[in-house]
Residue, then its C-alpha position, 0 to 999 in steps of 0.5 A: m067339175i063338181r069341185r069347180q061348181l062348189l067353189t063357184a057357188a061358195l064365191a057367189l054366196l060370199a058375195l051376196g051380202a056384207s052380213s055373212g061374217c066372212g072376215a077378210f073375205e068381205s070385199p066388193r061383190q064384184q071382187p071376192c078375191a081382192w084380199l089377195d092384192r092387199t099388202h098387210s096394212g100397218d107397218t112395213g115389216t113382215s108378219s114374221d117380224r110382228g110375231g105372226a106366220h108368213t108363207a111364201i109360195l113359189i111356182d116354177r114357170s120355166s119352159s120344162t114345166r109346160a108343153g113346148k112349141a114342137a108338141s103336136e098332140r095334147g099331153r099332160v103337164p104339171n098342174w102346179a095350182a092343183t099340186l099346191l092346193a092338194s098338198p098337206d104342206l099348204p092346208l087351207s084350214g090352217l093357213d094364216g098370217d101373211l101370204s106371198v106368191s110368185g112365179f120364178d125361172g132363171t134368177r132370183s131377180t125374176v121373183d116378183w111377188g104377185v101376192n105380196r104379204a096378203a093377210l090371212p086371218p085364222m078360220t073362225g065361226n061355225e063349221t058351215l061358215k069355216k067350210d064356206k071360207r075354205l072353199a072361197r079361199g081355195a077358189c081364189l088361190e087356185k085362180r091366182l096360182t093358175r095365172l101365175s104359173a101360166e106367165a111366160p118365163r123371163t129367162d131361158r134357165t131355172d134357178v131353184l136356189g135363187a128362188l129360195a133365196a128370194a123367198g127367204e128375204q121375203l119372209g124376214g128373219v125373226g119371229g113367227r112360223r115361216r114356211i116356203v112351199v115350192a112347186t118345181d120339177g127341180l131341173t136346175n140348169t144354172g149355177c152350182v146345181d147345173l144338172r145338165s152334167a149330172g149322172f143321176e146316180g150315187a151319193a158321191e155326186i150329191k155330196e160334192t154338189v152340196e159342198y160346191c154350192r156351199e163353197a160358191g156361196e149359193l146356198p141361201d140362209l133359211a134357218g128356222v124356215e120350213v121348206s117343201l119342194l113338190g113335183i121334183g122330176r115332173a117335167a112336161e116334156g122329154a124322157a121321164p126319169s127312172s125310179s132310181q133317177t127320180s129318187w136321186l133327184v129327190t135326195l139331192w134337193a133334200r140334201l141341198c135343203d138341209a144345207t140351207g139350215a131349214s128347220g124342216c125339209d119335205t121333198r117329193a116327186s108327187a104332182r098333179t097333172h092336167e091335159t093341155a091343148n096344143p101350145d100356142t106356137t106364136a107365144r114367145i116362150r124362152i126355151e131353156p137348155a134341156v136336162t137329160y137323164p141317162a137313157p137306153s140307146e141302140q147302135r148298129a154296126g154291120r150285123v151287130t146291134t148293141l142295146s145299151l141300158p144305163n145302170s140308173v135305169l136298171f139298178a139302185t146305186d151299188r146294187a145288182e137287184l133289178s128295180p121294178a121299172a127295169l123289168s119293163e125296160l128289159a121286156k122292151a129289150a126282149r121284144r126288140i131282140k126278137e124283131l132283130d132275128s138274132s143268131s146270138v146274144t151276149v150280155a156284158g156289165h160295165t162300171d166306172s173307174r171308182g172302187s176296187e177292181r175286184r168290186g167292179e168285176q163282181l158288180s158288173l158280172a152280177r148285173a149282167e147275170a141279172v139282165r140275162e135271167v130276165l131276157v131268158d124268162h122272156g124267151v130270148s136265148v142268151g149266151a155268155a154273161k160277162g163283167y168287164s168292170d171299168r176296162r171298156p169305158r164308152c165315155a172318157p175321161e172320167f176325171t179332168k185335172g182331178v175333177p170327176d165328170y159324173k156324166a161320163m161316169a154314168c155313161n160308163r155304168r151300163v149293161e150292154i146287150t150285143v145282138t148278132v143278126r142272121s143276115 
């Protein structure tokens, strides 16, 4: 509230008189943010072509980043405006040259520059005046970013690579500092990075995805461009990714960014959020196919209940040490086992078919024993802990005509807790 009041007060001060020395912020009193709608005057080239700086901001407006129609209560969704303005990748005091801003969703054709190469001169004047300019610039940008992020998506998909390609074209190819800052959950569901079939675990899948994108010609040429992707994994709805799944997703986008030839790649999961009221169910929002993460599940057959926990929820790749987030999941599992009034409990570890049989047996057993120890610590009496390697797949096949199915592999990499109830 205080920040909002300060920003409003700064805008009012800047609109009081043309003698304030506000440079590019001098505009009609009723339109203190009109500079955002002015394309850089002069030639038609970009600021980069003229030797200056050019920053392009992209905002993910796809349905996964906003509350869906089915939401019945207030919830928290990504606040892209606050995320961008709080990022060190977008310093208001050092932002100069030209600025372009657009929302995006399913294809590069949906990128429509709502702010098209607006001129942003360097901050000048004494410290008080610079502070006023930063406040004014921040207020104007926050308002425009909020508006653009609230626009309805034009497709039912998300294509981050397509948006990056459009931004690369907007920046131009020569001279000056060029920078792209993207606010997105990173949940692409089209093209070479269709994450609906992802396993969210392991370096092999990341490497193959990058190579597939390269061969498909879907990697934009961003040579010499600084790229930042903020908010990776921070969707509005659906199950949140585990810590290791988030790390995998962040690493994937870092590798894809590197493959574009960008001069720098900063990829983060951090994002600001805000509370949203019940969505307008009359709004026509295109709902995209969901990208889902491997998650714990429960199945019952007679007196036997099986709790299945994906390895990506519990462990880092090829490791048997439980992650901090895994302890919370196993505490939930222990409470559930006690609710079932069990007569016996066993734990079994499973791997996919890659790697040697010996390594599979060692890893699956070590993971089963790690889970068993935590359950015992929570007061659960556990019998055997066994490692089955890849001998009991739950999802098959893992390869189709020699092509790996990473989602099936992730399904098979799991720890199962088998609970037999008394009656």
